[in-house]
N, C-alpha and C positions, 0 to 999 in steps of 0.2 A: 319946404318950410322947416325952420329950425325947431327943435323940440321945446326950447324955452318959450318960443312964441306960441306954440300949440298949448303949452301948459298955462301960459299967461291968459290967453283968450278963453281957455276952458274954465279957469278959475273965475274969471269975470262972469261967464255965462252961468256957472253954478250959483254965484252970489246973487245975480240979478233975477234968475228964474225961480220964483218962489214955489213953482209946481214941483221942484225937485225934492221938496220936503216929504212928499208922498212916497217917492222911491226910497228916500232915506229911512222913513219909518218901516217900510216893507223889509228892507235889508237889515235894519237894526233888530226888528222882531225875529226875523228868520235866523240871524246870527245868534241871538240869545237862546232861541229855542233849540237850534241844532247843537250849539256848543254845550248848552245845559244838558241835553240828552246824552251827548257823548261823554261829558264829565261824570254824569251819574252812572253810566255804564262802567267807566273807569273806576269810580268809587266802589261799586259793587265788586268788581274784579279784585281790586286791591284789598278790600275788606275780607273777602273769602281767602285770598292768599295769606293775609295776615293771620286769620283765624286758624288756618291749617298748620301754620308754623308755631303759633303761640298758645292756642287754647288746648290745654291738656285733656279736657273732657272729650275732644273729638277722637282721641286714641285711647279712650277708656270705655269699659263696658261693665255691666253688672251680671252676676250669675247667682241664681238661687239653687241651693242643693236639692237633690231629689229626696223623696220622702224617706228612703232607707238611710239617709244621712242624719236623720233627726237624732240629736244627742251625740253625734259623731262629727263635731265641727272640725276637729283636728284632721280627721281623714279627708274631709271635704277640701280643706286647704292644701293638704298634701297632693291631692289630685291636680289642683290648679298649679301648684308649684312646678310640677313636671311637664306642664304644657309649654311648648316652644314659643318664644317671642314674648312671654310674660315677664315683665321686669319688676312689677310691684303688685301686691294684692293685700287686702286687709278687710276686716269686717266693715260692711258698708255703713254701719251706724257710726263709725269713727270718722266718716268723710267730712262732716260739717256739723259743728255744735255751736250754738249761740248761748252766751253767758252774760248776765248783768254785771256791770262794773261795781266795785265796792263803794265808790263815792256816790253813786246814783243808780238806782235800779232801773230807771228809764233809759239809761245809756248802756249800750251793749257792745261786746266784742264777739266776733265770730271766729272760731278756731277751725283750722284745717289740718289734716294729717301731714306732718312734715318729716320727710326723709330726703336724702340726696336725690331720689328719683322723682319726688313730687314738689320739691321747692322750686321757686322761680330761678331761672338760669342766671339772672343778674342780681346779685345781692351786695349791698354796701355793708361790709362788716363780716361777721362769721356766719357759717351755716349750722344747721342742727343735725345731729346724729340721732339715730333711732333710740338709743338708750339715755340720751341727755334728759335732764329734768329741770323744771323751773326756768326755761329759756324760751324765747319766742323771736320770730322774724316778722316784722310788721311793715305796713305801708309807709312810704316817705311822707305822705300826708294822710293823717288818720281822721276818720269821721266817727265819733262815738254816739251821735244822736241820730237815730233812724228817722225821726220825725222831720228833721230839716236836712235830710240826706242830699237833696238836690240844690241846697243853697251852697254857693261856691265860696263863701267867705268865712265859714266856720270850721276850718280845718285845724287840727293839732299837728304842729311840726313834728316830724319823726325824730328830730334831735331831742325833743322833750321826752319822748318815749325812751330813748336811749338812756336818759338820765334817771327817769322816775320809774320805768317799767310799767307793767299792767297788773292790776289786782282785781280778782273776781270774787263774787259772793253769791253762790248759786244755792237757792233753797232746795233741799233734798226732799223728794217726795217718795212715798211708799204706797204700795197697792194693798188696800184693805177691802175685802168683800168685792173685789173687782173694780174698785174706784181708787183713783189717785188722790192722796191727801198729803198735806204738808206734815213732815215728820217732826218739825221744830228744830231741825238741824240744818247747817249750812256747809257747803263745800267752799272753803276759802283758800285761795292760793295767790301768790305773787309770781309773776314771770318777769325775769330780766330780759329786756329787749337787747339782743346781741347783733341784730342785722336789720337792714331796711331794704325794701323792694318797691318797685313801681307797679301798682295794681293794674295800670293800663297796659302793661306788658303781658299780663296773665289773665285778663278778663275777670279779675277778682273785684269784690266790693272794697270800698275805702275803709271798712271796719274789719277786714279779714286779716287775721294773723295766723302764722303757722307755728304749731308747737310739736314737740317730739311725739313719736308713736306711743311711747310709754305714758306720757302725760295725758294724751287725749284718750287713751284706753282707761286710765285711772279716773279721769273726769267722767267718762261715760258710764263706767261700771258703778261708780259711786252715786252719781246724781241723776242719771238719765235712764238707766236700764229698766227701772221699774215701769216706765211708760211704754216700753217696747213689747208689743204682744206677739211678735213674730217668733215662732218656734224653730223654723228652718233657717240656717245661716245664709246670709246673702253677702257675697263678696264684691268689693269694688276692685276692678282689675285694670292695670295700666299696661298697655302694649308698647313694644319698642318703637314701632313705626305705624303710621296711619294705614299704610297699605296692607298690614298684617292683621288688622282688627277683625276682618271678616273670617280669616282663616282660624284665628283663635276662637272666635265665636262658634264656628262650625265644629271645631274640636270639642269644645265644652258641651255643645248640644248633643254631639254623638255620645258623650258620656252620660247623658240623661239629665243634664242641668238645664234649667230655664235661663235663657240669656236675653239681655236687652242692651241697647245702646245708651250710653250716658249723655252723649251730645251728638246731634245730627244736623247737617246742613240741608235745608230744603232746596235742592237743586231745581225742582219743578217750578217753585216760586221764582227763583233767580232767572230761569229761562223765560218765564212769563214777563218779568220786568225787562229783560233784554229785548224781547220781542216788541214790547210796547215802545221802548226807546227807539228801536229800529223803525217802527211804523211812524213814530213822530218825526224822525229824521227824513224818511221818504216823503211823507206828506208835506213837510216844510220845504223840501227841495222842489217838489212839484208845484207847491203854492208860489214859491219865489219865482220859478220859471214862468208860470202862467201870468202872474201879476206883473212881472218885469216885461214880458212880451207886450201885454196890453198897454202898459205905461209907456214903454219906449215907442211903440207903434203910434200912440196918440201924440206923443211929443214930436215924433218925426212928421206926422201928418200936419201938425200945427206949423212946422218949420219947412214945409215943402218949398215955399217960395224962396226962403233964405238959401236952401240947398241949391235951387236952380240958379239963383244969383251968383252963388259961390262958383258953380260950374261955369257960368257965363264969364266970370272974371278969370277963369283959367285954373281954378283949383281942381286938382285931380280927385278921382274917387278915393284914392288913398288918403289925401289930405283931409277930405270931408269925414272919412271914417275915423281918422286919427282924432279929429275934434270931438266927435261923439264918444269915441272910446275913452279918451282922456277924461272927458266930463263924467262918464260913468264910473271910471276907476276912482276919481276923486271922491264921488259920493260913497262908493263902496269902502274906501279906506277910512273915511270919516265914520261910517257906520261901524266898521270893525274896531276902530279906536275907541269910540264911545262904549261899545259893548264890552270891550276888554276892561275898561275902567269900571263899568257896572259889575262885571263878574268878579273882578279882583276886590272891589269894595264889599260885595256879598261874602267873599271868602274871608276877608279880614274881620268882618262883623262876626261870622261864625267862630273864627279862631279866638276873638276877644271875649265873646260872651259865653261860649260853650266848651272851650278847651278843657275846663276843669271837670266837666261832667264825665261820668263813667264811660269807658270804652270809646272815648274820642281823643285821638292823638295824632301827631304829625303823620304817622304811617297810614292813618285811616282818613283823617280830614285832610284831603289833599286835592290838588287840582292838577290835571294832566296837561302839560304843555302840548303833547301830541294831539290831544282832543281839541285844544285851542286852534292849533294850526290847521287841523283837518277841517274844522268848522269854518275858519276864516277862508280857507281855500275854496270851499263850496260857495261862499258868499262872493268870491271874486270870479270863479269860473262860470257859474250859471249866468250872471248878467253879461259877461263877455261873450259867451256863446250866443245868447239871445240877441245881443246887439249886432254881432257879426252876421247872423242869419238875416236879420232885417235889413242891414246895410247892403247885403248882396242883392236883395230885392230892389231897393231904391237906386242902386248904382246902375241898374239897367235902363233907367229912365233918362231921357235927355233933358238939357237945361230948359228948353222952351216948354215942354210938357209940365215940368215941375213948377215953372213960374206961373203958368196959366192955371195950375191946380189950386183950387181953394174951395 
């Protein structure tokens, strides 16, 4: 029998047999579940890979000086300077400072220590050198209001920052009798924005700007130092490569310094998530296999007389198997097509409504076509194997027994 005839009659059977909706639902749910689990595993993997290459904190560590270095901050930093693989170090207090803007104290900008080793790799414009003053590198989209931080329509275009710069007005506090009180003075400064960067590339917030080492030191020493009660110096250290972080940490520990990671990936949690995804995939496959067997067995039992009549009319076992297989493949492809549309629609909704949120970007919000095809392959293979096994059983029966069976 020609293929187009088999396809034509199989399509008619799929259309007329409303019981096929049950198998369609089974395969659709299975396809969505398996593909969703595979996609989420891919999402986790890509996210980790992205973080390892982009997040500077993962190759950073902190070190606190031993008690004998109290009052000897310069000697402490000289010890760090001589450690192999260390590319940058500075007082941890300079790492991150938040300052109110001049035009509204409720609006803030966060400053980070900006040097060629700490600045984002991709900058539109100029970079900052350690001894520069009054300059900043800011996000391409700036968010100055923390209260509406997760609103996606209240950004300031970075081009406006290039024109107008950023001005801060920080109240200076002093410690009197162990208490911090406002001194009545302000630290005021304007920074010309000379470059823009994408905070989604660096895992920074939308209100984070980089200023020079000298500027951030001046800001801290003038406006923030009074509130720092730590007598022992603590260093923020950046290592040249992620693989060398543990070695640097061990070297510093051997020198008697207390060390700690600045950023850590919880691989135990990641492994747990992957195991859960694997369990979901396995259970889904088993469920599809069992339900498909039960369904196809019931359909075949209902059609035993038709199969017997087909055999009596001279149809071979191969022809009969081709009919059922083609019918099953049509249902499977429809399920795959619908699931693909649903998954793509969910992906587009995420991209449209959430792409402006922090740490969500093309490299992270992604769908793996390999996961798609693997999930679709399962949806095709499991029913085909199931149908083939059942057909081997029914093919052994002759036409008379099948016609009499009811």
